[in-house]
C-alpha positions as CSV (number, residue, x, y, z in Angstrom):
1,T,-143.2,77.6,43.4
2,G,-140.0,75.8,41.8
3,E,-138.4,77.0,44.7
4,L,-140.5,74.7,47.2
5,M,-140.3,72.2,44.8
6,Q,-136.4,71.9,44.7
7,L,-136.3,71.9,48.6
8,V,-138.6,68.9,48.8
9,C,-136.9,67.0,46.2
10,T,-133.8,67.6,47.5
11,A,-134.9,66.9,50.8
12,A,-136.3,63.6,49.8
13,V,-133.0,62.6,48.0
14,R,-130.5,64.1,50.7
15,G,-132.6,63.4,53.8
16,P,-131.1,60.4,54.9
17,F,-127.6,62.6,55.2
18,W,-129.2,65.1,57.0
19,R,-130.1,63.2,60.4
20,G,-129.6,65.9,63.3
21,R,-129.0,68.8,60.9
22,S,-130.6,72.1,60.6
23,I,-131.2,73.0,57.2
24,W,-131.1,76.6,55.8
25,A,-133.1,77.1,52.6
26,P,-131.9,80.7,51.4
27,T,-134.8,82.0,48.9
28,D,-135.5,85.4,47.3
29,N,-139.0,84.6,47.2
30,M,-140.8,85.9,50.4
31,N,-143.9,83.2,49.9
32,T,-141.7,80.6,49.5
33,K,-140.2,81.9,53.2
34,D,-143.5,82.3,54.6
35,W,-144.7,79.0,53.6
36,I,-141.6,77.1,55.0
37,H,-142.0,78.9,58.2
38,T,-145.6,78.4,59.2
39,R,-146.0,74.8,57.1
40,Y,-149.2,76.9,55.8
41,S,-150.8,77.3,52.3
42,K,-154.3,77.9,50.9
43,V,-152.9,76.3,47.9
44,P,-153.8,72.5,47.9
45,E,-150.7,71.8,45.6
46,I,-148.3,74.1,48.2
47,Q,-149.7,72.5,51.5
48,L,-149.0,68.8,49.7
49,L,-145.2,70.1,49.4
50,L,-145.1,71.4,52.6
51,R,-146.6,68.0,54.0
52,I,-144.1,66.0,52.4
53,L,-141.2,68.4,53.6
54,T,-142.2,67.6,57.5
55,I,-142.8,64.1,56.7
56,A,-139.2,64.0,55.3
57,E,-137.8,66.4,58.5
58,G,-139.8,63.7,60.8
59,L,-138.5,59.9,58.8
60,W,-134.8,61.4,58.9
61,G,-134.5,63.9,62.0
62,F,-133.5,67.2,60.2
63,S,-135.1,70.6,60.6
64,T,-135.6,73.2,57.8
65,T,-135.5,76.9,58.1
66,A,-136.3,79.5,55.3
67,V,-133.9,82.3,55.0
68,Y,-134.8,85.3,53.1
69,A,-131.8,86.2,50.8
70,R,-132.2,89.3,48.7
71,T,-130.7,89.2,45.3
72,Y,-130.6,91.1,42.3
73,H,-129.2,88.8,39.6
74,N,-130.4,85.2,41.1
75,V,-129.7,84.3,37.3
76,L,-129.3,80.4,37.8
77,A,-131.8,79.8,40.6
78,D,-134.3,82.1,38.4
79,R,-133.3,79.7,35.1
80,I,-133.8,76.5,37.0
81,T,-137.4,77.4,37.7
82,R,-138.4,78.9,34.5
83,E,-136.3,76.6,31.9
84,D,-135.9,72.7,31.1
85,W,-133.5,71.6,33.8
86,A,-130.5,70.6,31.5
87,E,-130.8,73.7,29.7
88,A,-130.6,75.8,32.7
89,C,-127.9,73.8,34.0
90,R,-125.6,74.2,31.1
91,P,-123.0,77.3,31.6
92,R,-123.5,80.1,29.2
93,R,-120.7,82.5,27.8
94,E,-122.4,85.5,29.6
95,E,-122.2,84.0,32.6
96,A,-119.0,82.7,32.7
97,A,-117.4,86.0,32.0
98,H,-118.7,87.2,35.2
99,G,-117.5,84.3,36.8
C-alpha cells in the first residue's frame, strides 16, 4: 500500500531525528493500520516494508503506532498514492478555494 510505503520512506529519512519518540501514523486504511499494529502480512512485499520499519525503529530508537483516522475527503493522501509525486503535490484551484 502507498500509505505504508510513505511511512517507511519517511522513517528511513527522518528516523535519526525521532530518537526516543513515539510516532503516530494516521491512516484511513484499516489494512495499513492492522499491518503496522501486528507487523505481519501474508503479502511478501508488505512484510518486507514492515521489517524495514522495525529495523529503522531499532536502529534509531523510536516507536511507531498506526491510528485509524476516518476521512471523507482525503484528497492529498489519495493523490500522493495514486499519481506522480510532483503532480500530486501541486496545489489545484479547487482545493485552494476550500482551504
